[in-house]
C-alpha positions as CSV (number, residue, x, y, z in Angstrom):
1,M,-9.9,-41.4,-19.9
2,K,-11.7,-41.9,-23.6
3,V,-15.7,-42.5,-24.2
4,R,-17.7,-43.4,-27.9
5,V,-20.7,-43.0,-27.7
6,R,-22.5,-44.7,-30.1
7,I,-26.0,-45.8,-31.0
8,V,-27.1,-50.1,-31.2
9,R,-29.9,-51.6,-32.0
10,A,-30.5,-54.2,-29.0
11,I,-30.9,-57.5,-31.2
12,D,-28.1,-56.5,-33.4
13,D,-25.4,-56.4,-31.0
14,I,-25.7,-59.1,-27.9
15,E,-22.5,-58.5,-26.0
16,A,-23.0,-54.7,-25.7
17,T,-26.9,-55.5,-24.4
18,E,-25.8,-58.0,-21.7
19,K,-23.2,-55.3,-20.6
20,Y,-25.7,-52.9,-20.7
21,I,-28.4,-54.0,-19.3
22,F,-25.9,-56.0,-16.0
23,G,-24.9,-51.9,-15.2
24,H,-28.7,-50.9,-15.5
25,H,-29.3,-53.5,-12.8
26,K,-26.0,-52.9,-10.7
27,V,-27.5,-49.7,-9.9
28,L,-31.1,-50.4,-9.1
29,E,-30.0,-52.6,-6.6
30,S,-28.2,-50.3,-5.1
31,Y,-31.0,-48.0,-4.6
32,G,-32.8,-50.6,-3.4
33,I,-35.0,-51.3,-6.5
34,T,-34.8,-54.6,-7.4
35,K,-39.1,-55.0,-9.1
36,V,-39.2,-52.1,-11.7
37,T,-40.5,-52.7,-15.3
38,S,-37.7,-50.4,-17.2
39,A,-35.2,-53.6,-15.7
40,D,-37.3,-56.3,-17.3
41,R,-35.1,-57.8,-19.9
42,S,-38.4,-58.9,-22.1
43,W,-37.6,-56.0,-24.2
44,A,-34.1,-57.5,-25.6
45,L,-36.4,-59.6,-27.7
46,N,-37.5,-56.4,-29.2
47,P,-36.7,-55.9,-33.2
48,H,-37.4,-51.4,-32.6
49,V,-35.0,-50.8,-29.7
50,Y,-32.0,-48.4,-30.1
51,L,-29.3,-48.3,-27.0
52,I,-27.3,-45.4,-26.8
53,L,-24.3,-46.4,-24.8
54,F,-21.7,-44.9,-22.9
55,E,-18.6,-46.9,-23.5
56,S,-15.3,-47.1,-22.9
57,M,-12.8,-46.6,-25.0
58,E,-9.3,-48.3,-23.5
59,D,-11.7,-51.6,-22.2
60,L,-15.2,-51.1,-23.9
61,R,-16.7,-51.2,-20.3
62,I,-20.6,-49.7,-20.3
63,L,-20.2,-46.9,-18.0
64,G,-23.5,-45.2,-18.8
65,G,-26.8,-45.8,-20.7
66,G,-30.2,-45.6,-22.2
67,R,-32.6,-46.8,-24.7
68,I,-35.6,-45.9,-27.1
69,Q,-38.1,-48.2,-27.2
70,L,-40.7,-47.9,-30.5
71,R,-44.6,-49.6,-29.1
72,T,-46.0,-52.1,-31.0
73,E,-48.9,-54.0,-30.3
74,N,-46.8,-57.1,-29.2
75,F,-44.3,-54.2,-27.3
76,P,-46.5,-52.3,-24.9
77,L,-44.1,-49.8,-23.5
78,P,-42.7,-50.3,-20.4
79,F,-44.3,-46.5,-18.2
80,E,-48.0,-48.3,-20.0
81,L,-47.3,-51.7,-18.2
82,A,-46.1,-49.6,-15.1
83,I,-49.0,-47.5,-14.5
84,K,-52.0,-49.3,-16.5
85,E,-53.2,-51.2,-13.0
86,I,-53.1,-47.4,-11.4
87,D,-54.2,-45.6,-13.7
88,P,-56.1,-47.3,-16.6
89,K,-56.8,-44.3,-18.2
90,I,-53.1,-44.6,-20.0
91,I,-54.9,-47.9,-22.1
92,D,-56.8,-45.0,-24.1
93,Y,-54.1,-41.9,-24.2
94,L,-52.3,-44.7,-26.5
95,S,-55.0,-46.9,-28.0
96,V,-55.1,-43.4,-30.8
97,F,-51.3,-44.4,-32.2
98,K,-50.1,-47.4,-34.3
99,D,-47.3,-48.7,-34.0
100,L,-44.2,-47.4,-34.4
101,E,-45.7,-44.1,-33.7
102,V,-44.6,-43.9,-30.0
103,A,-41.8,-44.2,-28.2
104,E,-40.1,-44.6,-25.2
105,Y,-37.1,-43.4,-23.2
106,C,-36.0,-45.1,-20.3
107,G,-33.8,-47.1,-18.7
108,L,-31.2,-44.0,-18.1
109,W,-27.9,-45.3,-15.7
110,N,-24.4,-43.8,-15.5
111,S,-21.6,-44.8,-13.3
112,R,-20.1,-42.9,-11.3
113,E,-17.1,-42.4,-12.5
114,V,-18.6,-41.0,-15.6
115,A,-19.6,-38.4,-14.1
116,G,-16.2,-37.2,-11.9
117,Y,-15.6,-35.8,-15.4
118,G,-19.0,-34.1,-15.9
119,I,-20.9,-36.4,-17.8
120,G,-23.7,-36.6,-15.6
121,S,-27.5,-38.1,-16.9
122,I,-27.8,-35.1,-18.9
123,Y,-26.1,-35.6,-22.0
124,L,-27.8,-39.7,-21.5
125,V,-31.1,-37.3,-22.2
126,R,-29.3,-34.9,-25.0
127,V,-27.9,-37.9,-27.3
128,G,-31.6,-39.7,-26.2
129,I,-33.5,-36.8,-27.5
130,A,-31.3,-36.0,-30.5
131,I,-31.4,-38.9,-32.8
132,L,-35.5,-38.7,-32.6
133,P,-35.3,-37.8,-36.0
134,Q,-34.5,-40.6,-37.0
135,L,-37.1,-42.7,-36.0
136,N,-39.6,-40.7,-37.9
137,L,-42.1,-40.9,-34.3
138,K,-45.0,-38.7,-33.2
139,K,-44.4,-38.3,-29.5
140,L,-41.9,-39.4,-27.2
141,F,-42.6,-40.8,-23.7
142,G,-40.4,-41.0,-20.7
143,L,-41.1,-41.3,-16.7
144,S,-39.0,-39.2,-14.4
145,S,-37.8,-38.9,-10.4
146,P,-37.9,-35.8,-8.8
147,V,-34.4,-35.5,-8.8
148,T,-34.5,-35.7,-13.3
149,L,-37.8,-33.9,-13.5
150,S,-35.6,-30.5,-14.1
151,I,-33.2,-31.7,-16.5
152,S,-35.9,-33.6,-18.1
153,K,-38.1,-30.1,-18.8
154,S,-35.3,-28.1,-19.3
155,V,-34.8,-30.5,-23.2
156,G,-38.6,-30.7,-23.4
157,Y,-40.9,-33.0,-22.2
158,E,-44.2,-31.8,-20.7
159,V,-46.2,-33.2,-17.4
160,I,-48.7,-35.4,-19.3
161,S,-51.6,-33.9,-16.7
162,M,-54.4,-36.2,-16.9
163,L,-52.5,-39.2,-15.7
164,G,-51.9,-40.7,-12.2
165,D,-52.0,-37.3,-9.3
166,N,-51.3,-34.3,-11.9
167,G,-49.2,-37.0,-13.7
168,S,-47.4,-38.6,-11.1
169,F,-47.1,-42.0,-9.3
170,Y,-46.4,-43.8,-6.7
171,Y,-43.1,-46.1,-8.5
172,P,-41.8,-48.0,-9.0
173,K,-41.5,-48.9,-5.2
174,E,-43.7,-47.1,-2.2
175,G,-42.6,-43.8,-1.2
176,L,-40.7,-43.6,-4.9
177,I,-41.9,-41.0,-6.7
178,A,-42.6,-41.2,-11.1
179,T,-43.9,-39.0,-13.1
180,A,-45.4,-39.6,-16.3
181,L,-43.5,-36.9,-19.1
182,E,-44.3,-36.4,-23.1
183,I,-42.8,-34.4,-26.4
184,N,-45.4,-32.9,-28.7
185,D,-42.8,-32.1,-31.0
186,I,-39.4,-34.2,-31.8
187,D,-38.1,-31.6,-34.2
188,E,-39.2,-28.5,-32.6
189,L,-38.6,-29.2,-29.5
190,S,-40.8,-26.3,-28.8
191,H,-40.8,-26.7,-24.7
192,A,-36.6,-27.3,-24.6
193,Q,-34.9,-24.0,-22.6
194,D,-33.3,-22.3,-25.5
195,T,-29.3,-23.1,-24.4
196,E,-30.8,-27.5,-24.1
197,R,-32.3,-26.4,-27.4
198,A,-29.2,-25.9,-29.5
199,Y,-26.6,-28.1,-28.1
200,I,-29.1,-31.0,-29.1
201,F,-29.4,-29.4,-32.7
202,D,-26.1,-29.5,-33.0
203,L,-26.2,-32.8,-32.2
204,R,-28.5,-33.5,-34.8
205,K,-26.8,-31.2,-37.4
206,K,-22.7,-32.8,-36.4
207,I,-24.0,-36.6,-35.3
208,N,-20.4,-37.9,-35.8
209,F,-17.7,-35.6,-33.7
210,N,-15.3,-35.2,-31.0
211,T,-15.3,-33.2,-28.0
212,I,-13.3,-33.0,-25.0
213,E,-15.4,-32.7,-21.3
214,S,-14.0,-31.5,-18.1
215,G,-15.3,-32.4,-14.3
216,P,-13.5,-33.3,-11.0
217,K,-11.5,-36.3,-12.0
218,G,-10.1,-34.9,-15.1
219,E,-10.7,-34.2,-18.8
220,M,-12.6,-37.0,-20.0
221,E,-12.3,-37.4,-24.9
222,L,-15.7,-38.1,-26.5
223,Q,-16.1,-39.3,-29.8
224,F,-19.8,-39.0,-30.8
225,E,-21.1,-41.6,-33.3
226,L,-24.9,-41.2,-33.5
227,Q,-26.3,-42.6,-36.7
228,I,-29.1,-44.7,-36.0
229,P,-27.9,-48.3,-38.1
230,K,-30.0,-49.9,-40.3
231,P,-31.4,-53.3,-39.3
232,D,-29.2,-56.4,-40.2
233,K,-29.9,-58.4,-43.1
């Protein structure tokens, strides 16, 4: 199986964006989640949203993805909208940043198909962190479920303990917990585990390369294309 990992600006590739949205909604529905701010598709009109896509090279299916969404006055971050009614402190917390200074990595999902080849959510997380220096951000935010919290911490995220209940909230519905996270040193990743930091720095250095990963279903060839595209004129 061959998979391309590429970055697109959402408004520049409508077809890929629609495929990403469809796949994300299907995954959310499989967990019984029908209302969630990260599933709101208004972000597709935001010129400062970049999609990370795991795409089958045989039939161009989207097998997994995530998005880096930059904050502007007209486009608040999904986690900002999700928790401001629960904890209004988020408003002051973000008020010190100007447009395009911070972003959120959100909407991550992957199919069971790629997970069977050993390409789980950690790959999406690594790629998202790897491309951040290209965006000149001061900080990256995210919301994590209990299942992915350890993965998030391994790549350098820290809990925003001043928000919610020591960083945690009931979201996206009662009984499910999400933790608010941030990365303050995007270039250095000083809080990341050594092995994860080394892997991410290697992605940043190589940008475009091929590799092979193995899992229960066999081998998968990955073609990385991690240069963020310039806006279409």
